[in-house]
C-alpha positions as CSV (number, residue, x, y, z in Angstrom):
1,M,-117.0,86.9,40.1
2,A,-120.6,88.1,39.2
3,G,-121.5,87.7,35.5
4,S,-118.5,85.6,34.6
5,R,-119.7,82.0,34.1
6,E,-117.4,81.7,31.1
7,Y,-114.3,82.8,32.8
8,R,-112.7,81.7,36.2
9,F,-110.4,84.1,38.1
10,R,-107.8,83.2,40.6
11,A,-105.0,85.3,42.4
12,V,-101.7,85.6,40.7
13,A,-99.2,83.4,42.4
14,P,-95.3,83.5,42.5
15,G,-95.4,80.4,40.3
16,D,-97.2,82.3,37.5
17,A,-94.1,84.3,36.5
18,A,-93.1,81.8,33.6
19,L,-96.6,81.7,32.3
20,L,-96.8,85.6,32.3
21,R,-93.4,85.9,30.7
22,G,-94.4,83.4,28.0
23,W,-97.3,85.6,27.3
24,F,-95.7,88.9,27.3
25,T,-92.9,88.0,25.0
26,Q,-95.2,86.6,22.1
27,P,-95.4,88.5,19.0
28,G,-98.2,91.0,19.3
29,A,-97.6,91.4,23.1
30,A,-93.8,92.1,23.4
31,R,-94.3,95.6,22.2
32,W,-96.5,96.6,25.0
33,F,-94.7,94.5,27.6
34,A,-91.1,95.4,26.9
35,D,-89.6,95.2,30.4
36,P,-88.5,91.6,30.8
37,G,-88.8,91.7,34.6
38,Y,-92.4,92.8,34.6
39,A,-93.8,89.2,34.7
40,D,-91.6,88.4,37.7
41,E,-92.8,91.7,39.5
42,I,-96.5,90.9,39.0
43,A,-96.0,87.3,40.2
44,R,-94.4,88.2,43.4
45,R,-96.2,91.5,44.1
46,E,-97.7,91.7,47.7
47,D,-99.4,95.0,47.6
48,A,-102.8,95.2,49.2
49,N,-103.6,98.1,46.7
50,V,-103.2,95.7,43.7
51,R,-105.4,92.8,42.9
52,G,-103.7,90.5,40.4
53,R,-105.7,87.6,38.7
54,I,-105.1,84.8,36.1
55,V,-108.1,84.3,34.0
56,A,-109.0,80.8,32.8
57,L,-111.5,79.6,30.2
58,A,-112.5,75.9,30.2
59,G,-109.6,75.0,32.3
60,R,-107.0,76.8,30.2
61,N,-105.1,79.8,31.5
62,I,-105.8,82.7,28.8
63,G,-105.1,86.0,30.4
64,W,-104.1,88.3,33.3
65,V,-106.0,91.3,34.9
66,Q,-105.1,93.6,37.7
67,D,-106.9,96.3,39.2
68,Y,-105.4,99.0,41.7
69,G,-106.4,102.0,43.6
70,V,-105.2,105.0,41.7
71,H,-104.6,106.9,44.9
72,G,-102.5,104.3,46.5
73,W,-99.0,105.6,45.7
74,G,-99.2,109.4,45.8
75,A,-98.9,111.0,42.5
76,H,-100.4,108.9,39.5
77,H,-101.6,109.9,36.2
78,L,-105.0,108.6,36.8
79,D,-105.3,110.3,40.3
80,F,-107.7,112.9,38.8
81,L,-110.4,110.3,39.1
82,A,-112.7,110.2,42.3
83,Q,-111.4,108.6,45.5
84,G,-111.9,104.9,45.3
85,A,-111.3,104.7,41.6
86,R,-109.5,101.7,40.2
87,G,-107.0,101.4,37.5
88,I,-107.0,98.3,35.3
89,D,-104.1,96.6,33.5
90,M,-104.8,93.3,31.4
91,A,-103.8,91.0,28.6
92,V,-105.0,88.1,26.8
93,G,-102.1,85.7,26.8
94,P,-102.3,83.0,23.9
95,P,-102.0,84.5,20.5
96,D,-104.7,82.3,19.0
97,L,-107.4,83.8,21.6
98,R,-106.4,87.6,20.8
99,G,-108.9,89.6,18.6
100,R,-111.7,87.2,19.5
101,G,-113.6,89.2,22.1
102,H,-112.1,87.8,25.2
103,G,-110.6,91.0,26.4
104,R,-113.9,92.6,26.2
105,R,-115.6,89.9,28.1
106,I,-113.1,89.6,30.8
107,L,-113.1,93.3,31.3
108,D,-117.1,93.3,31.3
109,A,-116.8,90.7,34.1
110,V,-114.1,92.7,36.2
111,L,-116.0,95.9,35.8
112,E,-119.2,94.3,36.9
113,E,-117.7,92.9,40.1
114,M,-115.9,96.3,40.9
115,E,-119.1,98.3,40.2
116,A,-121.0,95.9,42.7
117,E,-118.4,96.7,45.2
118,G,-119.1,100.5,44.8
119,V,-116.2,101.6,42.7
120,P,-117.0,105.2,41.5
121,A,-114.9,105.2,38.4
122,F,-112.2,103.3,36.4
123,G,-109.0,104.3,34.5
124,I,-107.0,102.4,31.8
125,D,-104.0,103.6,30.2
126,P,-103.0,101.7,26.9
127,H,-100.2,102.9,24.7
128,P,-101.6,105.2,22.0
129,D,-100.5,102.9,19.3
130,N,-102.3,99.9,20.8
131,A,-105.3,100.1,18.5
132,A,-106.6,96.7,19.5
133,A,-106.8,97.5,23.2
134,I,-108.2,100.9,22.7
135,A,-111.0,99.5,20.6
136,C,-111.7,96.9,23.3
137,Y,-111.7,99.4,26.0
138,A,-114.0,101.6,24.0
139,A,-116.4,98.8,23.5
140,V,-117.0,98.6,27.2
141,G,-117.5,102.1,27.8
142,F,-114.1,103.8,28.3
143,R,-113.7,107.2,26.8
144,R,-110.5,109.0,25.8
145,V,-109.3,111.7,27.9
146,R,-105.8,112.6,26.7
147,E,-102.4,111.2,25.9
148,E,-99.7,111.6,28.4
149,E,-96.1,110.6,29.1
150,T,-96.1,108.4,32.3
151,P,-93.2,106.9,34.2
152,W,-94.1,103.7,32.2
153,G,-94.2,105.4,28.9
154,R,-96.7,107.1,26.7
155,A,-100.3,106.4,27.5
156,L,-103.8,107.2,26.3
157,L,-105.8,107.8,29.5
158,M,-109.2,106.3,29.1
159,V,-111.9,106.6,31.8
160,R,-115.4,104.9,32.6
161,A,-117.8,106.0,35.2
162,G,-118.5,103.3,37.8
163,A,-121.1,102.5,40.5
164,G,-124.0,105.1,41.0
165,T,-122.9,107.5,38.3
166,V,-124.0,108.3,34.9
167,G,-121.5,108.9,32.1
């Protein structure tokens, strides 16, 4: 991945379910990943519309990021974005690494890669009460659009212009 010398990315594999489950059930994360089956869903997902990756730092798995085409399933709360736009979900797993800038730097690397691919816009949808995530996303250029009730719960829709756009 371009611009990501610090981090290494690999595809999520079925064997990653326990790792993800461990991260998602930690204090500070469990509130945002309340569905106990979500880790298993991520690890076994075989959808060409979704790219899931485990993020490593110095050989230690430290996070998860996925991107998906917002127009890939019909109606979606981010489908107001341009054709080709990607939505992003992510988490820094180990509690000792949260709040240290890793989320921002991981997101920078992922966005840089997708911009090089020509992605026109990005959307992200944290819970409106997740102040740390919202601050992270704002730091890399996402702007607030609106709060909305989605099939996955309340979300603050945030967007960022991508390749070849000014915004």
